[in-house]
C-alpha positions as MATLAB code, in Angstrom:
seq = 'MTVRRYFTLEEARALLPEVRVIVAEQLARRADLERRLVELGELVGEAPEDLSDKEGDAPTVLSAKRTLREHVDRYQQGWNRLETMGVVLKDARTGLVDFYSRVDGRVVYLCWMHDEPTIEHYHGLEEGFSGRKRIEGAVAARLYN';
ca = [
     128.357   14.955  132.663;
     127.882   17.372  129.796;
     124.563   17.228  127.990;
     124.935   16.774  124.252;
     123.629   19.815  122.383;
     122.747   19.631  118.697;
     123.389   22.695  116.555;
     121.986   23.867  113.283;
     124.645   25.237  110.970;
     123.352   28.754  111.668;
     123.508   28.251  115.454;
     127.064   26.923  115.318;
     128.186   29.746  113.042;
     126.512   32.302  115.347;
     128.508   30.900  118.276;
     131.764   30.891  116.315;
     132.953   34.427  117.230;
     132.903   33.512  120.928;
     134.432   30.095  120.240;
     137.166   31.724  118.148;
     138.142   34.018  121.056;
     138.209   31.157  123.568;
     140.265   28.905  121.280;
     142.774   31.698  120.559;
     143.137   32.318  124.301;
     143.602   28.610  124.904;
     146.278   28.262  122.225;
     148.164   31.199  123.782;
     147.772   29.638  127.253;
     149.097   26.333  125.966;
     152.177   28.007  124.462;
     152.739   29.842  127.760;
     152.391   26.601  129.737;
     154.864   24.804  127.504;
     157.357   27.658  127.906;
     156.927   27.662  131.699;
     157.389   23.875  131.853;
     160.676   24.204  129.989;
     161.781   26.922  132.416;
     160.837   24.756  135.399;
     162.697   21.836  133.849;
     165.776   24.012  133.584;
     165.465   24.912  137.291;
     165.153   21.311  138.492;
     167.206   19.566  135.809;
     164.311   17.872  134.015;
     160.610   18.372  133.355;
     158.789   17.322  136.538;
     156.288   14.467  136.443;
     153.917   16.434  138.661;
     153.646   19.967  139.928;
     153.146   19.215  143.605;
     155.430   20.890  146.131;
     158.233   18.595  147.252;
     160.211   18.812  150.456;
     163.522   20.385  149.608;
     162.244   22.389  146.622;
     164.024   25.730  146.384;
     161.813   28.832  146.786;
     162.151   29.598  143.059;
     160.997   26.069  142.205;
     158.043   26.280  144.617;
     157.016   29.601  143.102;
     157.321   28.269  139.546;
     155.242   25.177  140.398;
     152.498   27.247  142.048;
     152.348   29.588  139.095;
     152.193   26.643  136.703;
     149.352   25.032  138.684;
     147.390   28.281  138.457;
     147.963   28.444  134.700;
     146.967   24.801  134.259;
     143.734   25.494  136.163;
     142.916   28.452  133.889;
     143.729   26.332  130.845;
     141.374   23.563  131.980;
     138.658   26.114  132.808;
     138.879   27.520  129.275;
     138.217   24.133  127.674;
     135.479   23.457  130.242;
     133.836   26.716  129.185;
     133.654   25.441  125.603;
     132.185   22.145  126.762;
     129.430   23.907  128.716;
     128.517   25.675  125.471;
     128.089   22.281  123.815;
     131.311   22.467  121.789;
     133.487   19.337  121.585;
     137.260   19.795  121.814;
     139.040   17.491  119.388;
     142.631   18.765  119.344;
     143.967   21.251  121.891;
     147.203   21.751  119.922;
     145.525   22.954  116.714;
     142.292   24.392  118.089;
     140.111   21.796  116.366;
     136.538   21.702  117.680;
     133.294   20.072  116.616;
     129.605   20.788  117.090;
     127.049   17.976  117.180;
     124.474   18.210  114.415;
     122.393   15.954  112.173;
     122.148   15.330  108.448;
     119.131   13.304  107.347;
     118.626   12.144  110.935;
     122.222   10.886  111.242;
     124.387   12.425  113.981;
     127.420   14.233  112.564;
     129.975   16.793  113.658;
     130.183   20.271  112.205;
     133.943   20.741  112.119;
     135.988   23.921  112.644;
     139.674   24.576  113.212;
     141.268   27.746  114.544;
     141.994   30.222  111.749;
     139.335   28.839  109.414;
     137.005   31.694  108.423;
     133.795   29.821  109.237;
     132.340   26.338  109.629;
     132.547   24.812  106.159;
     132.913   21.081  106.880;
     131.192   18.191  108.597;
     131.981   14.528  109.153;
     130.506   11.425  110.739;
     131.273   10.681  114.361;
     133.679    7.879  113.445;
     135.295    9.522  110.404;
     137.374   12.202  112.081;
     139.169   15.134  110.537;
     140.425   13.170  107.524;
     136.821   12.327  106.632;
     135.657   15.942  106.486;
     133.222   16.826  103.748;
     132.465   20.299  102.510;
     129.080   21.712  103.481;
     127.516   22.594  100.164;
     124.050   23.361   98.812;
     121.715   20.497   99.609;
     123.716   19.326  102.639;
     123.424   22.764  104.246;
     119.662   22.592  103.809;
     119.517   19.096  105.348;
     121.589   19.840  108.432;
     119.776   19.279  111.720;
     116.687   17.564  110.422;
];
């Protein structure tokens, strides 16, 4: 179980360069995985439901499955690395992540998506991406109190 970490805006922004690198790596890994799944599907006639070795698999299929399993493991480890930092993955396809924080004692998420220059939004836990609000003036001063 991951322990929930609360960030000030400054702490989350200070962590952002490392988060940005991890998310970029993960998006590239995801694209590579999707490409490899298509290639495996072409070898076996359809995308497999699982990547376990099956009796009768051709050597090229066995090799492709093993390689895919290794890539899936690295992909999962990358997201786990973010979680151990206290970052919450929201959307692996877009690189959307959140950081727990507080505004006026209420728990909120500081919200960042890959390619955004910095953390500029927050939202309530139940509001989601569509409920993002811009971090401005007084709100920035009230974060994590």
